[in-house]
TORPA-4810 file (N, C-alpha, C, O; in nm, 3 decimals):
<nodes>
NODE_1_12.066_9.431_8.382_11.997_9.306_8.355_11.855_9.317_8.409_11.837_9.350_8.526_X
NODE_2_11.755_9.289_8.330_11.615_9.296_8.372_11.565_9.155_8.399_11.592_9.063_8.323_X
NODE_3_11.491_9.141_8.508_11.437_9.011_8.546_11.287_9.027_8.567_11.245_9.112_8.646_X
NODE_4_11.207_8.949_8.497_11.063_8.954_8.519_11.028_8.861_8.633_11.073_8.746_8.636_X
NODE_5_10.948_8.909_8.725_10.911_8.829_8.841_10.790_8.745_8.804_10.682_8.798_8.777_X
NODE_6_10.807_8.614_8.804_10.696_8.524_8.773_10.640_8.460_8.898_10.523_8.423_8.901_X
NODE_7_10.721_8.447_9.001_10.678_8.388_9.127_10.713_8.482_9.239_10.724_8.603_9.219_X
NODE_8_10.729_8.429_9.356_10.762_8.512_9.471_10.911_8.503_9.497_10.965_8.394_9.518_X
NODE_9_10.976_8.615_9.495_11.117_8.624_9.527_11.125_8.673_9.670_11.095_8.789_9.697_X
NODE_10_11.165_8.586_9.761_11.166_8.624_9.901_11.274_8.726_9.932_11.252_8.814_10.015_X
NODE_11_11.387_8.717_9.868_11.496_8.808_9.899_11.594_8.806_9.784_11.605_8.707_9.712_X
NODE_12_11.664_8.915_9.766_11.770_8.918_9.668_11.887_8.993_9.727_11.870_9.077_9.816_X
NODE_13_12.005_8.965_9.679_12.122_9.031_9.734_12.157_9.156_9.654_12.263_9.215_9.675_X
NODE_14_12.071_9.195_9.565_12.094_9.312_9.482_11.988_9.417_9.508_11.883_9.388_9.564_X
NODE_15_12.016_9.537_9.466_11.923_9.647_9.481_11.814_9.634_9.376_11.844_9.613_9.258_X
NODE_16_11.688_9.645_9.414_11.577_9.628_9.322_11.509_9.761_9.297_11.478_9.834_9.391_X
NODE_17_11.485_9.794_9.172_11.411_9.913_9.134_11.293_9.869_9.050_11.313_9.808_8.945_X
NODE_18_11.168_9.898_9.092_11.054_9.849_9.015_11.029_9.932_8.889_11.043_10.054_8.889_X
NODE_19_10.995_9.864_8.784_10.952_9.927_8.660_10.820_9.860_8.626_10.815_9.738_8.609_X
NODE_20_10.715_9.938_8.615_10.584_9.879_8.589_10.540_9.912_8.447_10.566_10.022_8.398_X
NODE_21_10.475_9.818_8.382_10.421_9.843_8.249_10.289_9.768_8.236_10.264_9.672_8.309_X
NODE_22_10.206_9.811_8.144_10.076_9.750_8.124_10.079_9.674_7.991_10.122_9.729_7.889_X
NODE_23_10.033_9.550_7.991_10.030_9.470_7.870_9.905_9.385_7.873_9.888_9.301_7.961_X
NODE_24_9.816_9.405_7.777_9.691_9.329_7.767_9.613_9.331_7.898_9.568_9.227_7.944_X
NODE_25_9.598_9.448_7.957_9.523_9.471_8.080_9.582_9.396_8.200_9.514_9.380_8.301_X
NODE_26_9.703_9.352_8.190_9.770_9.286_8.302_9.892_9.368_8.337_9.967_9.410_8.249_X
NODE_27_9.913_9.389_8.462_10.026_9.469_8.508_10.140_9.377_8.547_10.122_9.285_8.627_X
NODE_28_10.255_9.400_8.490_10.374_9.321_8.522_10.478_9.411_8.585_10.478_9.531_8.561_X
NODE_29_10.564_9.355_8.663_10.673_9.432_8.720_10.804_9.367_8.678_10.824_9.247_8.696_X
NODE_30_10.891_9.447_8.624_11.026_9.400_8.595_11.115_9.457_8.703_11.086_9.563_8.758_X
NODE_31_11.220_9.390_8.732_11.313_9.440_8.833_11.448_9.458_8.767_11.504_9.363_8.711_X
NODE_32_11.499_9.579_8.775_11.632_9.606_8.726_11.727_9.574_8.841_11.713_9.630_8.950_X
NODE_33_11.819_9.487_8.818_11.907_9.441_8.924_12.042_9.511_8.912_12.107_9.505_8.808_X
NODE_34_12.083_9.578_9.018_12.211_9.648_9.026_12.290_9.587_9.141_12.231_9.544_9.240_X
NODE_35_12.419_9.582_9.128_12.502_9.533_9.239_12.492_9.633_9.354_12.509_9.754_9.335_X
NODE_36_12.464_9.583_9.472_12.449_9.669_9.588_12.452_9.583_9.713_12.435_9.461_9.707_X
NODE_37_12.474_9.646_9.827_12.469_9.575_9.954_12.328_9.577_10.013_12.301_9.511_10.113_X
NODE_38_12.238_9.654_9.951_12.101_9.662_10.000_12.023_9.537_9.963_12.058_9.467_9.868_X
NODE_39_11.917_9.509_10.038_11.832_9.394_10.012_11.690_9.441_9.986_11.644_9.538_10.046_X
NODE_40_11.622_9.373_9.896_11.483_9.399_9.870_11.404_9.270_9.885_11.461_9.161_9.875_X
NODE_41_11.275_9.281_9.908_11.191_9.165_9.930_11.064_9.180_9.847_11.006_9.289_9.842_X
NODE_42_11.021_9.073_9.784_10.897_9.072_9.708_10.814_8.957_9.763_10.858_8.842_9.765_X
NODE_43_10.693_8.988_9.807_10.604_8.886_9.861_10.461_8.930_9.841_10.433_9.046_9.813_X
NODE_44_10.370_8.835_9.855_10.229_8.867_9.836_10.178_8.950_9.953_10.239_8.954_10.060_X
NODE_45_10.066_9.017_9.932_10.003_9.093_10.040_9.964_8.997_10.153_9.977_9.031_10.270_X
NODE_46_9.916_8.878_10.118_9.878_8.779_10.219_9.999_8.739_10.303_9.989_8.729_10.426_X
NODE_47_10.114_8.714_10.238_10.235_8.680_10.313_10.283_8.798_10.398_10.327_8.779_10.511_X
NODE_48_10.274_8.918_10.343_10.314_9.038_10.418_10.226_9.054_10.542_10.275_9.089_10.649_X
NODE_49_10.098_9.029_10.528_10.006_9.039_10.643_10.051_8.945_10.756_10.047_8.982_10.873_X
NODE_50_10.094_8.823_10.720_10.142_8.727_10.820_10.272_8.776_10.885_10.290_8.762_11.007_X
NODE_51_10.362_8.832_10.806_10.488_8.885_10.860_10.459_8.999_10.957_10.519_9.006_11.064_X
NODE_52_10.367_9.090_10.921_10.333_9.202_11.009_10.273_9.153_11.140_10.300_9.211_11.246_X
NODE_53_10.194_9.048_11.135_10.138_8.989_11.258_10.249_8.931_11.344_10.247_8.945_11.466_X
NODE_54_10.346_8.865_11.280_10.456_8.802_11.354_10.546_8.904_11.424_10.594_8.877_11.534_X
NODE_55_10.570_9.021_11.362_10.660_9.120_11.425_10.589_9.208_11.526_10.654_9.277_11.605_X
NODE_56_10.456_9.207_11.525_10.379_9.287_11.621_10.379_9.218_11.758_10.354_9.098_11.768_X
NODE_57_10.408_9.295_11.862_10.404_9.241_11.998_10.381_9.355_12.096_10.430_9.467_12.077_X
NODE_58_10.305_9.326_12.201_10.274_9.428_12.300_10.202_9.546_12.236_10.108_9.529_12.159_X
NODE_59_10.248_9.666_12.269_10.186_9.786_12.212_10.247_9.822_12.077_10.197_9.912_12.009_X
NODE_60_10.353_9.754_12.038_10.418_9.781_11.909_10.352_9.696_11.802_10.357_9.573_11.806_X
NODE_61_10.288_9.764_11.704_10.211_9.692_11.603_10.243_9.740_11.462_10.272_9.858_11.440_X
NODE_62_10.237_9.647_11.367_10.240_9.677_11.224_10.113_9.617_11.167_10.070_9.511_11.212_X
NODE_63_10.049_9.683_11.068_9.927_9.627_11.011_9.894_9.687_10.876_9.945_9.792_10.836_X
NODE_64_9.805_9.616_10.808_9.741_9.660_10.685_9.593_9.661_10.717_9.546_9.575_10.792_X
NODE_65_9.518_9.755_10.662_9.374_9.758_10.687_9.311_9.626_10.643_9.358_9.562_10.549_X
NODE_66_9.204_9.585_10.712_9.136_9.460_10.678_9.084_9.461_10.535_9.103_9.364_10.462_X
NODE_67_9.018_9.567_10.497_8.970_9.581_10.360_9.074_9.662_10.283_9.073_9.785_10.285_X
NODE_68_9.162_9.591_10.215_9.275_9.655_10.148_9.226_9.748_10.038_9.146_9.709_9.953_X
NODE_69_9.274_9.871_10.042_9.248_9.969_9.938_9.382_10.003_9.874_9.474_10.048_9.942_X
NODE_70_9.392_9.982_9.745_9.514_10.018_9.674_9.494_10.155_9.612_9.392_10.182_9.548_X
NODE_71_9.592_10.241_9.631_9.586_10.377_9.577_9.672_10.386_9.453_9.770_10.313_9.440_X
NODE_72_9.636_10.476_9.362_9.716_10.497_9.242_9.726_10.646_9.216_9.627_10.718_9.220_X
NODE_73_9.849_10.691_9.189_9.869_10.829_9.151_9.807_10.849_9.014_9.817_10.761_8.929_X
NODE_74_9.743_10.965_8.989_9.672_10.987_8.863_9.759_10.970_8.738_9.710_10.922_8.635_X
NODE_75_9.885_11.007_8.743_9.971_11.003_8.625_10.059_10.879_8.620_10.147_10.870_8.534_X
NODE_76_10.037_10.783_8.708_10.121_10.664_8.713_10.037_10.538_8.704_9.916_10.540_8.729_X
NODE_77_10.102_10.427_8.668_10.032_10.299_8.665_10.061_10.217_8.790_10.005_10.109_8.807_X
NODE_78_10.148_10.267_8.879_10.183_10.195_9.000_10.072_10.206_9.104_10.021_10.315_9.130_X
NODE_79_10.036_10.093_9.163_9.942_10.090_9.274_10.023_10.089_9.404_10.134_10.036_9.407_X
NODE_80_9.967_10.149_9.510_10.036_10.161_9.639_9.950_10.105_9.750_9.829_10.125_9.753_X
NODE_81_10.015_10.033_9.841_9.951_9.977_9.959_10.005_10.051_10.081_10.126_10.073_10.091_X
NODE_82_9.918_10.090_10.172_9.961_10.161_10.292_9.983_10.062_10.407_9.896_9.981_10.439_X
NODE_83_10.101_10.071_10.467_10.137_9.991_10.584_10.142_10.084_10.705_10.193_10.196_10.695_X
NODE_84_10.090_10.039_10.817_10.083_10.121_10.937_10.173_10.064_11.046_10.196_9.943_11.053_X
NODE_85_10.223_10.153_11.131_10.303_10.111_11.247_10.265_10.200_11.364_10.247_10.321_11.348_X
NODE_86_10.254_10.140_11.480_10.222_10.214_11.601_10.311_10.165_11.713_10.325_10.044_11.735_X
NODE_87_10.372_10.259_11.786_10.456_10.226_11.900_10.445_10.340_12.000_10.531_10.428_12.004_X
NODE_88_10.340_10.339_12.081_10.321_10.449_12.175_10.445_10.468_12.263_10.496_10.374_12.323_X
NODE_89_10.492_10.591_12.267_10.612_10.622_12.345_10.593_10.755_12.416_10.520_10.841_12.367_X
NODE_90_10.658_10.774_12.532_10.650_10.903_12.602_10.704_11.015_12.512_10.805_10.996_12.444_X
NODE_91_10.639_11.127_12.513_10.686_11.242_12.435_10.645_11.236_12.289_10.682_11.325_12.211_X
NODE_92_10.572_11.135_12.251_10.529_11.123_12.112_10.382_11.164_12.104_10.297_11.106_12.172_X
NODE_93_10.353_11.264_12.021_10.216_11.315_12.011_10.126_11.222_11.930_10.013_11.194_11.969_X
NODE_94_10.176_11.174_11.819_10.102_11.074_11.740_10.187_10.949_11.736_10.307_10.954_11.706_X
NODE_95_10.125_10.837_11.766_10.204_10.714_11.769_10.187_10.632_11.643_10.248_10.526_11.629_X
NODE_96_10.107_10.679_11.550_10.084_10.603_11.427_10.160_10.668_11.312_10.147_10.787_11.286_X
NODE_97_10.240_10.587_11.244_10.309_10.633_11.124_10.270_10.539_11.012_10.229_10.426_11.037_X
NODE_98_10.283_10.584_10.890_10.249_10.497_10.778_10.341_10.522_10.660_10.393_10.632_10.639_X
NODE_99_10.359_10.416_10.584_10.441_10.419_10.464_10.365_10.349_10.353_10.278_10.265_10.380_X
NODE_100_10.396_10.382_10.229_10.333_10.316_10.116_10.437_10.237_10.038_10.552_10.280_10.022_X
NODE_101_10.394_10.119_9.990_10.481_10.031_9.914_10.415_10.001_9.779_10.292_9.991_9.771_X
NODE_102_10.496_9.987_9.673_10.438_9.956_9.542_10.386_9.814_9.535_10.441_9.722_9.597_X
NODE_103_10.278_9.797_9.458_10.212_9.667_9.446_10.202_9.630_9.299_10.169_9.714_9.215_X
NODE_104_10.229_9.506_9.269_10.213_9.449_9.135_10.088_9.364_9.134_10.074_9.272_9.214_X
NODE_105_9.997_9.394_9.044_9.873_9.318_9.033_9.877_9.230_8.909_9.918_9.275_8.803_X
NODE_106_9.835_9.105_8.923_9.828_9.018_8.805_9.708_9.056_8.720_9.707_9.031_8.599_X
NODE_107_9.608_9.115_8.782_9.490_9.164_8.711_9.433_9.281_8.789_9.411_9.271_8.910_X
NODE_108_9.410_9.391_8.722_9.357_9.509_8.789_9.211_9.485_8.829_9.164_9.542_8.928_X
NODE_109_9.140_9.403_8.754_8.999_9.380_8.778_8.975_9.279_8.890_8.895_9.306_8.980_X
NODE_110_9.042_9.165_8.888_9.018_9.057_8.985_9.145_9.021_9.058_9.201_8.913_9.036_X
NODE_111_9.191_9.107_9.144_9.315_9.077_9.216_9.281_9.019_9.353_9.175_9.045_9.409_X
NODE_112_9.375_8.939_9.404_9.360_8.878_9.536_9.486_8.904_9.617_9.594_8.925_9.561_X
NODE_113_9.473_8.902_9.748_9.589_8.924_9.835_9.697_8.819_9.813_9.815_8.847_9.832_X
NODE_114_9.658_8.699_9.773_9.755_8.591_9.752_9.838_8.611_9.627_9.949_8.559_9.617_X
NODE_115_9.787_8.687_9.529_9.858_8.702_9.402_9.915_8.843_9.381_10.002_8.862_9.296_X
NODE_116_9.869_8.940_9.456_9.923_9.075_9.443_10.057_9.081_9.515_10.065_9.047_9.632_X
NODE_117_10.161_9.125_9.445_10.296_9.126_9.501_10.335_9.265_9.548_10.307_9.366_9.482_X
NODE_118_10.401_9.269_9.663_10.448_9.393_9.724_10.600_9.396_9.713_10.666_9.295_9.737_X
NODE_119_10.656_9.511_9.676_10.801_9.527_9.670_10.846_9.607_9.791_10.810_9.724_9.807_X
NODE_120_10.925_9.543_9.877_10.977_9.609_9.997_11.127_9.634_9.979_11.208_9.542_9.990_X
NODE_121_11.160_9.756_9.952_11.300_9.798_9.939_11.305_9.945_9.982_11.215_10.022_9.949_X
NODE_122_11.407_9.985_10.056_11.413_10.122_10.105_11.394_10.230_9.997_11.342_10.337_10.026_X
NODE_123_11.435_10.202_9.875_11.422_10.302_9.769_11.283_10.306_9.707_11.252_10.400_9.633_X
NODE_124_11.198_10.207_9.736_11.064_10.206_9.679_10.956_10.241_9.781_10.842_10.266_9.743_X
NODE_125_10.989_10.242_9.908_10.892_10.273_10.014_10.887_10.423_10.035_10.990_10.488_10.049_X
NODE_126_10.766_10.477_10.037_10.755_10.622_10.057_10.673_10.652_10.183_10.576_10.584_10.213_X
NODE_127_10.716_10.757_10.256_10.644_10.793_10.379_10.508_10.855_10.347_10.493_10.925_10.246_X
NODE_128_10.411_10.829_10.433_10.279_10.889_10.415_10.245_10.977_10.535_10.210_11.094_10.518_X
NODE_129_10.254_10.921_10.656_10.221_10.998_10.776_10.335_10.983_10.876_10.372_10.871_10.913_X
NODE_130_10.389_11.096_10.919_10.502_11.091_11.012_10.454_11.104_11.156_10.346_11.156_11.183_X
NODE_131_10.538_11.056_11.248_10.510_11.073_11.390_10.548_11.214_11.433_10.638_11.276_11.375_X
NODE_132_10.480_11.265_11.532_10.511_11.398_11.586_10.557_11.383_11.729_10.499_11.307_11.807_X
NODE_133_10.663_11.456_11.764_10.727_11.442_11.894_10.742_11.579_11.959_10.756_11.680_11.891_X
NODE_134_10.739_11.581_12.092_10.768_11.704_12.167_10.917_11.705_12.200_10.970_11.610_12.258_X
NODE_135_10.982_11.813_12.161_11.124_11.829_12.189_11.148_11.975_12.227_11.129_12.064_12.144_X
NODE_136_11.190_11.999_12.351_11.211_12.136_12.400_11.087_12.222_12.381_11.095_12.335_12.334_X
NODE_137_10.971_12.165_12.417_10.841_12.233_12.407_10.804_12.271_12.263_10.723_12.361_12.242_X
NODE_138_10.862_12.204_12.167_10.828_12.225_12.025_10.781_12.093_11.966_10.829_11.986_12.004_X
NODE_139_10.688_12.102_11.873_10.642_11.983_11.802_10.732_11.964_11.681_10.746_12.052_11.596_X
NODE_140_10.794_11.847_11.673_10.886_11.818_11.563_10.855_11.680_11.506_10.795_11.596_11.572_X
NODE_141_10.897_11.659_11.383_10.891_11.529_11.319_11.033_11.477_11.305_11.127_11.556_11.294_X
NODE_142_11.049_11.348_11.306_11.182_11.289_11.291_11.170_11.172_11.195_11.146_11.058_11.235_X
NODE_143_11.186_11.202_11.066_11.169_11.100_10.964_11.263_10.982_10.984_11.222_10.867_10.969_X
NODE_144_11.388_11.008_11.017_11.483_10.898_11.035_11.442_10.806_11.149_11.452_10.683_11.138_X
NODE_145_11.397_10.863_11.259_11.350_10.781_11.371_11.229_10.698_11.328_11.221_10.579_11.357_X
NODE_146_11.134_10.763_11.258_11.017_10.691_11.208_11.060_10.574_11.119_11.011_10.462_11.133_X
NODE_147_11.152_10.603_11.026_11.197_10.502_10.932_11.259_10.382_11.004_11.226_10.268_10.973_X
NODE_148_11.347_10.408_11.098_11.413_10.298_11.168_11.315_10.218_11.254_11.327_10.096_11.263_X
NODE_149_11.220_10.285_11.317_11.119_10.214_11.397_11.036_10.122_11.307_10.999_10.011_11.347_X
NODE_150_11.007_10.169_11.186_10.924_10.092_11.093_11.003_9.983_11.021_10.962_9.867_11.022_X
NODE_151_11.116_10.018_10.961_11.186_9.929_10.869_11.276_9.826_10.937_11.275_9.710_10.896_X
NODE_152_11.351_9.863_11.038_11.451_9.772_11.095_11.391_9.639_11.143_11.442_9.534_11.105_X
NODE_153_11.284_9.639_11.225_11.226_9.511_11.267_11.162_9.434_11.151_11.167_9.311_11.148_X
NODE_154_11.104_9.506_11.057_11.043_9.442_10.942_11.149_9.373_10.855_11.131_9.260_10.811_X
NODE_155_11.257_9.444_10.831_11.369_9.388_10.754_11.427_9.265_10.823_11.457_9.165_10.758_X
NODE_156_11.442_9.270_10.955_11.495_9.156_11.030_11.401_9.035_11.019_11.447_8.921_11.009_X
NODE_157_11.272_9.059_11.021_11.175_8.950_11.011_11.175_8.887_10.872_11.147_8.768_10.858_X
NODE_158_11.206_8.965_10.771_11.207_8.915_10.634_11.337_8.845_10.597_11.342_8.767_10.502_X
NODE_159_11.443_8.873_10.672_11.575_8.817_10.638_11.582_8.668_10.663_11.686_8.606_10.640_X
</nodes>
């Protein structure tokens, strides 16, 4: 079943997979809904910015750059927004990690943070920069640790 997103869907109880298409210079996102126990969230960049501020505390921070830059892969029509997380910890060489999330624009030419929609679902978020850790005098990355540090508090705040 395909559902076109016309407003903001705060949460759904089904797994969401974005499908983007271009029609009359406007980008729309359809969501294919599958039965699943996973949850996805769709909200504006402006709303996401407020959520990231709310979950940030002490030295643990989530953020989007002030001047939002949306990236696009050359062969795709999907735009990507980079989200950052920092949690300085002992034994961690780099404390900043980042992930990219797909963005739906109502207009590629004149988009605003209030109208650009972000899809937050584990299957649509892609890692960009991983944290590096010292373990037994070796530099290692731990994608699962990075993912849980980034996603778990964010998911709890959105629920």
